[in-house]
Every structure is written in structure tokens, then in C-alpha cells.
C-alpha positions as CSV (number, residue, x, y, z in Angstrom):
1,M,19.7,41.2,25.7
2,T,17.5,44.3,25.3
3,D,13.7,44.4,26.3
4,E,13.0,44.5,22.4
5,Q,14.7,41.6,22.1
6,N,13.1,39.7,25.1
7,K,9.4,40.4,24.1
8,P,7.2,37.4,23.2
9,L,6.8,37.0,19.5
10,K,3.9,35.8,17.5
11,L,5.2,32.9,15.5
12,I,4.2,30.0,13.0
13,V,5.9,26.8,13.2
14,T,5.7,24.7,9.9
15,G,5.9,20.7,10.6
16,G,5.1,21.6,14.3
17,A,3.5,17.9,14.7
18,G,6.9,16.3,13.7
19,Y,9.7,15.4,15.8
20,V,12.1,18.4,15.9
21,G,9.1,20.9,15.1
22,S,7.1,19.6,18.0
23,V,9.7,20.0,20.4
24,C,10.8,23.5,19.3
25,A,7.1,24.6,19.3
26,A,6.8,23.5,22.9
27,R,9.8,25.1,23.8
28,L,8.6,28.5,22.2
29,V,5.3,28.3,23.9
30,E,7.1,27.5,27.5
31,A,9.3,30.5,26.4
32,G,6.2,32.5,26.4
33,H,5.8,32.9,22.7
34,E,2.5,32.9,20.8
35,V,2.6,29.9,18.5
36,T,0.4,28.6,15.5
37,V,1.6,25.2,14.3
38,I,0.9,24.4,10.5
39,D,1.1,20.6,9.8
40,D,-0.7,18.5,7.2
41,L,0.1,15.4,9.5
42,S,1.4,13.3,6.4
43,T,4.3,12.4,8.8
44,G,3.4,14.4,12.0
45,H,0.7,13.5,14.7
46,A,-1.9,15.6,16.2
47,D,-1.2,14.9,19.6
48,A,2.6,16.0,19.3
49,V,1.5,19.8,19.3
50,H,1.9,21.6,22.4
51,P,-1.6,22.3,24.0
52,G,-0.6,25.9,24.3
53,A,-0.1,26.3,20.6
54,R,-3.0,26.9,18.0
55,F,-3.0,24.1,15.6
56,I,-3.8,24.3,11.9
57,Q,-4.1,21.1,9.7
58,E,-3.0,22.2,6.3
59,D,-0.1,22.4,3.7
60,A,2.8,24.5,5.1
61,A,2.8,27.0,2.2
62,E,-1.2,27.2,1.9
63,G,-1.5,27.3,5.7
64,A,0.8,30.2,6.1
65,E,-0.6,32.2,3.1
66,A,-4.2,32.2,4.6
67,L,-2.5,33.1,8.3
68,L,0.2,35.6,7.7
69,G,-2.4,38.5,7.0
70,E,-2.9,38.2,10.7
71,G,0.5,39.7,11.4
72,F,3.5,37.3,12.6
73,D,7.0,38.1,13.8
74,G,8.4,35.1,12.0
75,V,8.5,31.5,10.6
76,L,10.3,28.8,11.8
77,H,10.1,26.0,8.6
78,F,10.5,22.3,9.5
79,A,7.8,21.1,7.3
80,A,9.9,18.8,4.7
81,K,10.0,15.4,3.1
82,S,13.2,13.8,4.7
83,L,13.7,10.3,3.5
84,V,17.1,10.0,1.9
85,G,15.9,6.6,0.0
86,E,12.7,7.8,-1.0
87,S,14.0,11.1,-2.4
88,M,16.0,8.9,-4.8
89,Q,13.1,6.9,-5.9
90,D,10.6,9.8,-6.3
91,P,12.7,12.9,-6.8
92,A,9.1,14.9,-7.7
93,K,7.8,14.5,-4.3
94,Y,10.8,16.1,-2.9
95,W,11.2,19.0,-5.4
96,H,7.7,19.8,-5.2
97,G,6.8,18.9,-1.3
98,N,10.2,20.9,-0.5
99,V,11.4,23.2,-2.9
100,V,7.9,24.3,-4.4
101,T,6.3,24.5,-1.1
102,S,9.4,26.6,0.6
103,L,9.2,29.3,-2.7
104,K,5.3,29.7,-1.9
105,L,6.1,30.3,1.6
106,L,8.7,32.9,1.0
107,D,6.5,34.6,-1.4
108,A,3.6,34.6,1.4
109,M,6.2,36.1,4.0
110,R,7.2,38.6,1.5
111,S,3.6,39.6,0.5
112,H,2.5,40.0,4.2
113,G,5.8,41.6,5.3
114,T,6.9,38.7,7.8
115,P,10.3,39.8,8.8
116,R,12.0,36.5,10.0
117,L,12.5,33.1,8.7
118,V,14.6,30.1,10.7
119,F,14.9,27.2,8.3
120,S,15.7,23.9,9.4
121,S,18.2,22.8,6.8
122,T,20.8,19.9,6.9
123,A,24.6,19.1,6.8
124,A,23.4,16.6,4.0
125,T,23.8,19.6,1.7
126,Y,27.4,19.0,1.9
127,G,27.4,15.5,0.5
128,E,30.7,13.6,1.4
129,P,33.1,16.2,2.9
130,E,36.8,16.3,2.6
131,V,37.2,17.4,6.0
132,S,35.8,16.5,9.3
133,P,34.3,18.3,11.5
134,I,32.7,20.3,8.6
135,P,32.7,23.8,8.6
136,E,30.2,26.2,7.1
137,S,32.8,27.0,4.5
138,A,32.7,23.4,3.1
139,P,31.9,23.0,-0.7
140,T,28.2,22.1,-1.0
141,S,27.9,19.0,-3.3
142,P,24.9,16.8,-1.9
143,T,24.9,13.2,-3.0
144,N,21.1,12.7,-2.7
145,T,17.8,14.5,-3.8
146,Y,16.9,15.4,-0.5
147,G,20.2,17.4,0.3
148,A,19.9,19.0,-3.2
149,T,16.5,20.2,-2.3
150,K,17.6,21.7,0.7
151,L,20.3,23.3,-0.7
152,A,18.0,24.8,-3.6
153,I,15.8,26.2,-0.7
154,D,18.8,27.7,1.0
155,H,20.1,29.4,-2.3
156,A,16.5,30.9,-2.6
157,I,16.4,31.9,1.0
158,T,19.8,34.0,0.3
159,S,18.2,36.1,-2.8
160,Y,15.3,36.5,-0.8
161,A,16.9,38.1,1.9
162,R,19.1,40.1,-0.4
163,A,16.5,41.4,-2.6
164,H,13.5,41.8,0.0
165,G,15.4,42.5,3.5
166,L,14.1,39.1,4.8
167,A,15.9,38.3,8.1
168,A,16.8,34.7,7.8
169,V,18.8,31.9,9.4
170,S,19.4,28.2,8.1
171,L,20.6,25.7,10.8
172,R,22.2,22.6,9.2
173,Y,22.6,19.4,11.3
174,F,22.9,15.7,11.1
175,N,21.4,13.1,13.5
176,V,18.8,14.9,15.9
177,A,18.3,12.4,18.8
178,G,16.9,12.2,22.1
179,A,13.4,13.4,23.4
180,Y,11.8,16.4,25.2
181,G,9.5,14.9,28.0
182,T,6.5,13.5,26.0
183,Y,7.7,14.8,22.4
184,G,10.2,12.6,20.8
185,E,10.7,10.4,17.7
186,R,8.1,8.2,16.4
187,H,8.3,8.1,12.4
188,A,6.4,5.9,10.4
189,T,9.3,4.8,8.4
190,E,12.3,4.8,11.0
191,T,15.9,5.4,9.5
192,H,17.7,6.9,12.6
193,L,20.0,4.5,14.3
194,I,19.0,5.1,18.1
195,P,15.2,4.3,17.6
196,L,16.0,1.5,15.3
197,V,18.4,-0.1,18.0
198,L,15.8,0.6,20.8
199,G,13.0,-1.1,18.6
200,V,15.2,-4.4,18.9
201,V,14.6,-3.8,22.9
202,T,10.8,-3.6,22.2
203,G,10.5,-6.3,19.9
204,A,9.7,-4.3,17.1
205,R,12.9,-6.1,15.3
206,E,15.0,-9.0,16.1
207,Q,18.7,-7.6,15.7
208,I,20.3,-4.1,14.2
209,N,22.5,-4.4,11.5
210,I,25.8,-3.0,11.2
211,Y,26.7,-1.6,7.9
212,G,30.1,-1.6,7.7
213,E,33.0,-2.8,10.1
214,D,36.0,-1.9,8.5
215,Y,36.1,1.6,8.0
216,P,39.2,3.7,9.1
217,T,37.9,4.4,12.6
218,E,39.0,3.2,16.0
219,D,36.0,0.4,16.3
220,G,35.6,0.0,12.5
221,T,32.0,1.2,12.4
222,A,31.1,4.3,10.9
223,I,31.0,7.6,13.1
224,R,28.0,10.1,13.3
225,D,27.3,13.2,14.8
226,Y,24.0,13.2,17.2
227,V,22.5,16.3,18.5
228,H,19.8,16.3,21.2
229,V,16.7,17.7,20.3
230,S,16.5,20.1,23.2
231,D,19.9,21.6,22.1
232,L,18.7,21.9,18.6
233,S,15.5,23.6,19.8
234,D,17.7,26.2,21.8
235,A,19.5,26.9,18.4
236,H,16.4,27.8,16.7
237,L,15.2,30.2,19.7
238,L,18.6,31.9,19.4
239,A,18.6,32.4,15.8
240,L,15.2,34.1,15.9
241,R,16.6,36.9,18.0
242,H,19.9,36.8,16.1
243,A,18.4,37.0,12.5
244,K,19.3,40.4,10.8
245,A,17.3,42.2,8.1
246,G,18.7,41.5,4.7
247,E,20.9,38.8,5.7
248,H,20.7,34.9,5.4
249,Q,22.8,33.4,8.0
250,I,24.0,29.8,7.9
251,F,25.1,27.9,11.0
252,N,26.0,24.1,11.3
253,L,25.2,22.5,14.7
254,G,27.0,19.6,16.0
255,N,27.7,18.2,19.5
256,G,31.3,18.5,19.2
257,T,32.3,15.1,18.4
258,G,30.9,12.0,17.1
259,F,29.8,8.8,18.1
260,S,30.3,5.2,16.3
261,V,27.6,2.8,15.5
262,R,29.1,0.4,18.1
263,Q,29.4,3.3,20.9
264,V,25.5,3.7,20.0
265,I,24.6,0.1,20.4
266,D,26.6,-0.2,23.7
267,A,25.0,3.0,25.2
268,C,21.7,1.4,24.3
269,R,22.6,-1.7,26.1
270,A,23.6,0.1,29.1
271,V,20.8,2.2,29.4
272,T,18.1,-0.6,28.6
273,G,19.8,-3.6,30.0
274,H,18.8,-5.5,27.0
275,P,21.6,-7.3,25.1
276,I,20.7,-6.1,21.8
277,P,21.9,-8.7,19.1
278,A,23.9,-7.0,16.5
279,A,24.6,-8.4,13.1
280,A,27.3,-7.4,10.5
281,A,26.2,-6.3,7.1
282,P,28.0,-4.8,4.0
283,R,28.8,-1.1,3.6
284,R,26.0,0.9,2.4
285,A,27.1,2.9,-1.0
286,G,27.8,6.4,-0.4
287,D,28.3,6.1,3.4
288,P,31.5,8.2,4.6
289,A,33.3,6.8,7.6
290,V,32.8,10.2,9.5
291,L,30.3,12.8,9.4
292,V,30.8,15.4,12.1
293,A,29.6,19.0,12.0
294,A,31.3,21.7,13.3
295,S,29.4,24.3,15.2
296,D,32.2,27.1,16.5
297,R,30.3,29.6,14.5
298,A,27.0,28.7,16.1
299,R,28.9,29.0,19.7
300,E,30.5,32.2,18.6
301,V,27.8,34.3,16.7
302,L,24.5,32.7,18.6
303,G,26.1,31.8,22.1
304,W,24.9,28.2,21.5
305,K,26.3,25.2,23.5
306,P,24.9,21.9,23.6
307,E,24.1,21.0,27.2
308,H,23.1,17.4,26.6
309,A,26.0,16.1,24.5
310,E,27.0,12.9,26.4
311,L,25.6,9.9,24.8
312,T,24.1,7.7,27.7
313,G,21.8,11.0,28.4
314,I,20.8,11.3,25.0
315,V,19.5,7.5,24.6
316,S,18.3,7.7,28.2
317,D,15.9,10.6,27.3
318,A,14.9,8.5,24.0
319,W,14.3,5.3,25.9
320,E,12.2,7.1,28.4
321,F,9.9,8.6,25.3
322,T,9.8,5.2,24.1
323,Q,8.6,3.5,27.2
324,H,6.0,6.2,27.6
325,R,4.5,5.8,24.1
326,L,4.3,1.7,24.8
327,T,2.4,2.7,28.0
328,A,0.1,5.1,26.3
329,Q,-0.5,2.6,23.4
330,G,-1.5,0.1,26.2
């Protein structure tokens, strides 16, 4: 890598008080970059912002419009509404909160000449895939409003890159998991399996439900891709360096394999030493048996390789963070 590529960058991280955004912002600061976090705290937490980053509590687009005139090397765009169920019940919130906000951000970047964008997209853009692991060439057919809004933003980014020379990278992934020190997962409305299972250990819930035990998988439960949040952050840092003017590159990020619901529960039992009661429940409509993202292209082009792909290690980091939060809360 050249000296030019190694130089510190001046960056904005939208949604940098949320789960993935806070970890990525922390890693950027630790790598020597100058980081400004913009987050309206609708779902994020002010104490999740790295102390070495400047923090602006504001809407992502409005905050960026006000700041980009200072001259930035790039934007990492994490800010988004991301609850699948809510997106189906209140689509306007998602079309406005995700798509309209992102279009305003793109316009602000164009008017101020900001050259790079790394966008936190999702493998939900593929819907129910015909093949697994899912390559970037798979047809995009999202089955929910959340995935549809992310796909719409990807299309917008492509056209802005071609028309205005933007250097853009979208990263599509499924389930982010684990933690990075004191930065981890704490959603007001939790939908992710690992924190839900750990919630049984902490007493937040009595049991974990297994939605479907008759899938065509080895143990009958659904298989999903879990990527450690640290590995995901590494991919964002690499994407910044590999972004090319006038191009919109899209990469899927996966851990190379998937884990079943039962495997996740068993890993949580092993890590915590808690029995974790589990109960069978009917399948949820639209839940495929296997969802795993292929990451061959990210490995080849970005040089990315997940370093924390072992399930017990992912759960251990999440559990350590959970314990830290319980201690901090007294």
C-alpha cells in the first residue's frame, strides 16, 4: 500500500452511535483517522461514541450538509431504520428515513466534492435466494420494505457514481454479532438471535423460542450467517482504500459458513454455563432454511478475511459485553 493510501483520512460516520457504526468509528479512530460521528440517537447511544471522535447529535443528512463544507475525505453511512417487521407495518418511516435521507446525503456529498462513500447495505436485498452461499450476482428481490429501501439506495449510489465520479462501496451482510471491548449490541427492540439467547441468561426472558424444527438442515433448525463486528469493521476500512472514482463496487460479507439456531443456543450454553431453556415454535412466514453470504469477491478484491469466524468466540465476546453492561448499570 502506498504512502498516499496510508495517510490518515478525515471521515464522517453516520449512525456512529449504533452497534456496527460505533465499532467502526472506534476502529477508525484507533487507526489514526479523524472521525466525526453524526447520530440522532433515535436508536444509538451517546456513550457508544469513541471519546476520540467528535460527536454531532443530528439527522444524518442535515448534519452532513452542515459539516461537509469543512472538507472530508469520505463518509461511512450506517444510519438507517433496520427492523424488518416494523418496515412492513410502517413503510413510510423506512422510505423517508432510509431512502430520502440517503439521497439528501448523496446530494450534500456531491455539492461539497466529498469523494468516497462506504454504505452499510444488507443481504436482505436478495430476498429468498435460489442458491447458497449467495454471490453478488444473485438476483435482487427483497421480501420486505427494509431490504427494498436498501436496494433502492444501492441503485441511487450506482447512478451517482457513474454521473458524478463518486467512489463508492456497498457492503452486504446478514447477522452481525459479537462485540469489540465496550462497544457492542444493545438495541431497544432486540431481534437478533445471540442477544436474545443471552437475554435468557440475564433474566430478561424466560426461554428462547426456536421458530421451526423441520427445516431441511442437519438439526432441523434454520441456518444463518454470523459475521463478527470486528471483522465487519475491517471490511469497511479496506473498502475506504479500495473505492474507485466513478465506480460503485458491491461486496457480500460472510463468515464462510453458517450456524443453525441450535448451534447458536448450544454455544451460548457452553460459554455462559446456563441451561437456557428453549421451546419449539411454528416457522415464521418467509424464513428460508439457509441464508449464507458468499464473500469470495471481498477476499479477492479487498483482501478481507474474517479473523473471528468461530462461533464460541463470537458468543464469548457478546457475553463479555453483556456482563460489562450489567455491571455498568449497577
